[in-house]
C-alpha positions as CSV (number, residue, x, y, z in Angstrom):
1,M,-31.7,37.4,39.5
2,P,-31.6,39.7,42.5
3,L,-33.0,43.1,41.8
4,V,-29.8,44.9,42.9
5,D,-27.8,42.9,40.4
6,L,-30.4,43.5,37.7
7,H,-30.3,47.2,38.4
8,F,-26.6,47.5,37.8
9,L,-26.5,45.1,34.8
10,R,-29.2,47.0,33.1
11,Q,-27.0,50.1,33.2
12,K,-24.1,48.3,31.5
13,C,-25.8,46.0,29.0
14,D,-28.6,46.8,26.5
15,I,-29.5,43.2,26.1
16,V,-30.2,42.8,29.8
17,E,-32.2,46.0,29.7
18,S,-34.4,44.8,26.8
19,T,-34.8,41.2,28.0
20,S,-35.8,42.2,31.6
21,R,-38.4,44.8,30.9
22,F,-41.1,42.5,32.2
23,R,-39.6,43.1,35.7
24,G,-40.6,46.8,35.4
25,E,-38.4,49.6,36.7
26,V,-35.9,48.8,39.4
27,V,-34.8,51.7,41.6
28,E,-32.5,52.1,44.6
29,S,-35.2,53.9,46.6
30,L,-38.9,54.7,46.3
31,H,-40.6,57.5,48.2
32,V,-44.4,57.5,48.0
33,K,-46.9,60.0,49.3
34,A,-50.6,60.6,48.6
35,D,-50.2,64.2,47.5
36,V,-46.9,65.8,46.5
37,N,-45.6,69.1,45.4
38,E,-42.7,69.8,43.1
39,S,-40.3,70.5,45.9
40,E,-40.7,67.0,47.6
41,R,-38.7,63.9,46.7
42,Y,-41.9,61.8,46.9
43,T,-43.7,60.2,44.0
44,A,-47.5,60.6,44.1
45,Y,-49.4,57.5,45.0
46,S,-51.7,58.0,42.1
47,E,-48.7,58.0,39.7
48,I,-47.6,54.7,41.1
49,I,-51.0,53.0,40.8
50,N,-51.5,54.3,37.3
51,R,-48.1,53.0,35.9
52,R,-48.2,50.5,33.1
53,S,-45.4,48.5,34.7
54,C,-44.2,47.9,38.3
55,I,-41.6,49.9,40.0
56,T,-39.5,48.2,42.7
57,P,-37.0,49.5,45.2
58,Y,-34.1,47.2,46.0
59,F,-32.8,49.2,49.0
60,W,-35.1,51.8,50.6
61,F,-38.9,52.0,50.6
62,D,-40.3,55.2,52.2
63,V,-44.1,55.6,52.4
64,F,-45.8,58.7,53.8
65,M,-49.0,57.0,55.0
66,S,-52.5,58.6,54.8
67,P,-56.0,57.2,54.5
68,D,-55.7,57.3,50.7
69,I,-52.8,54.9,50.7
70,K,-53.7,51.2,50.8
71,P,-50.7,49.1,51.7
72,E,-51.9,45.9,49.8
73,T,-52.6,47.9,46.6
74,L,-49.2,49.7,46.8
75,L,-47.3,46.4,47.4
76,S,-49.2,44.7,44.5
77,L,-47.5,47.1,42.1
78,L,-44.0,46.1,43.1
79,D,-42.1,43.1,41.8
80,G,-41.9,41.5,45.3
81,K,-40.7,42.9,48.6
82,N,-37.0,43.3,47.9
83,Y,-36.3,46.5,49.9
84,I,-34.0,46.1,53.0
85,E,-34.9,49.4,54.7
86,L,-38.5,50.6,55.3
87,H,-39.6,54.0,56.6
88,L,-43.3,54.7,57.3
89,R,-44.3,58.2,58.1
90,G,-47.5,60.2,58.5
91,N,-50.7,58.9,60.2
92,Y,-51.3,55.2,60.3
93,H,-52.4,52.3,62.6
94,W,-49.8,49.8,63.7
95,R,-51.5,47.1,61.8
96,D,-50.9,49.0,58.6
97,I,-47.2,48.1,58.9
98,I,-47.7,44.4,58.7
99,P,-48.1,44.1,54.9
100,F,-44.8,45.9,54.4
101,L,-42.8,43.6,56.6
102,H,-40.8,40.7,55.2
103,M,-38.0,38.4,56.1
104,G,-35.3,40.3,54.1
105,L,-35.8,43.6,56.0
106,K,-32.8,44.9,57.9
107,F,-34.1,48.2,59.3
108,V,-37.6,49.6,60.0
109,R,-38.3,53.2,61.0
110,L,-41.8,54.0,62.1
111,I,-42.0,57.7,62.2
112,D,-44.7,60.3,63.1
113,N,-48.2,59.3,64.3
114,M,-48.5,55.6,64.6
115,D,-51.7,54.6,66.4
116,L,-50.7,52.0,69.0
117,P,-53.2,51.6,71.8
118,A,-51.8,50.1,75.0
119,K,-54.1,47.1,74.6
120,D,-52.4,46.2,71.4
121,L,-48.8,46.4,72.6
122,R,-48.4,42.6,73.1
123,K,-49.7,41.9,69.6
124,F,-47.5,44.6,68.2
125,F,-44.3,43.2,69.8
126,K,-45.2,39.6,68.8
127,T,-45.6,40.7,65.2
128,L,-42.3,42.5,65.0
129,I,-40.2,39.7,66.5
130,R,-41.6,37.2,63.9
131,F,-39.3,38.8,61.3
132,D,-35.5,38.6,61.1
133,T,-35.0,42.4,61.0
134,Y,-31.8,43.8,62.6
135,E,-33.5,46.9,64.1
136,Y,-36.9,48.6,64.5
137,S,-36.9,52.2,65.6
138,F,-40.2,53.9,66.4
139,Y,-41.5,56.9,68.2
140,Y,-44.7,57.0,70.1
141,E,-46.0,60.5,70.5
142,K,-48.9,59.9,72.8
143,G,-47.2,58.0,75.5
144,D,-47.6,58.8,79.2
145,Y,-46.1,57.0,82.2
146,N,-48.8,54.4,82.3
147,W,-48.5,53.6,78.6
148,V,-44.7,53.2,79.0
149,K,-45.3,50.8,82.0
150,R,-47.7,48.8,79.9
151,A,-45.2,48.7,77.0
152,N,-42.5,47.3,79.3
153,K,-44.9,44.8,80.7
154,A,-46.0,43.7,77.2
155,W,-42.4,43.4,76.1
156,D,-41.5,41.3,79.1
157,S,-44.4,38.9,78.3
158,V,-43.2,38.2,74.7
159,K,-39.4,38.5,74.9
160,K,-38.7,35.1,76.4
161,G,-36.7,33.2,73.8
162,S,-36.5,36.2,71.5
163,K,-33.3,37.3,70.0
164,F,-34.3,40.9,70.4
165,H,-33.6,43.5,73.0
166,L,-35.8,46.5,73.7
167,R,-34.6,49.9,74.9
168,F,-36.4,53.1,75.0
169,S,-35.9,56.7,76.0
170,T,-38.6,59.3,77.0
171,S,-38.9,63.0,76.5
172,Y,-40.9,64.7,79.2
173,C,-43.2,67.7,79.0
174,L,-41.8,70.9,80.3
175,D,-44.3,71.0,83.1
176,G,-43.2,67.4,84.2
177,N,-46.8,66.1,84.1
178,G,-46.0,63.1,81.9
179,V,-44.2,61.7,78.8
180,N,-45.0,63.2,75.5
181,R,-42.6,61.2,73.3
182,V,-41.2,57.7,73.7
183,H,-38.4,56.4,71.4
184,F,-38.1,52.7,71.2
185,I,-35.3,50.7,69.6
186,L,-35.9,47.0,69.2
187,H,-32.7,45.3,67.9
188,R,-31.3,41.8,67.7
189,H,-28.9,40.8,70.4
190,G,-25.3,41.4,69.4
191,Y,-26.3,44.1,66.9
192,Y,-26.6,47.7,67.6
193,F,-26.8,50.3,64.8
194,H,-26.8,53.7,66.5
């Protein structure tokens, strides 16, 4: 049974609730961070890995990445990859996103400090277009004019036959010496979310 259906059936029927406990807790959204304080909406990573049963989001999975969070470990504690929206925040390498990707994803937001060297751009784009996601949105904070040129060249080398379109915008430093932030949106042809 799809998790979203199970979630709502559990709320209405005690029998479904008791007979489906082996699936763990099903939630609409799950927000995970290594260290949390009481004012944040995040659940501590240590709390997730110390649970007796799994917890699985059926809609939105939001992870504030840090060196303490191991994607494979975190994902092993879910009842499958059922979320349709993924947000990754914090400090992470672009390869850290790969375990979180799956064919059912609709939207992916890569926020904050993703390490994406220019030499890896082609591999990065090839990885993203393997999945049937509607839209990827990501910011690259360390971009300069040469990095943006290399990003365009890398995209041009992988886009042939792809159903995706890449567009980006840049924010320039006040002194005009280069780009300090690049916003990329990679979306399927015929679909535009924003």
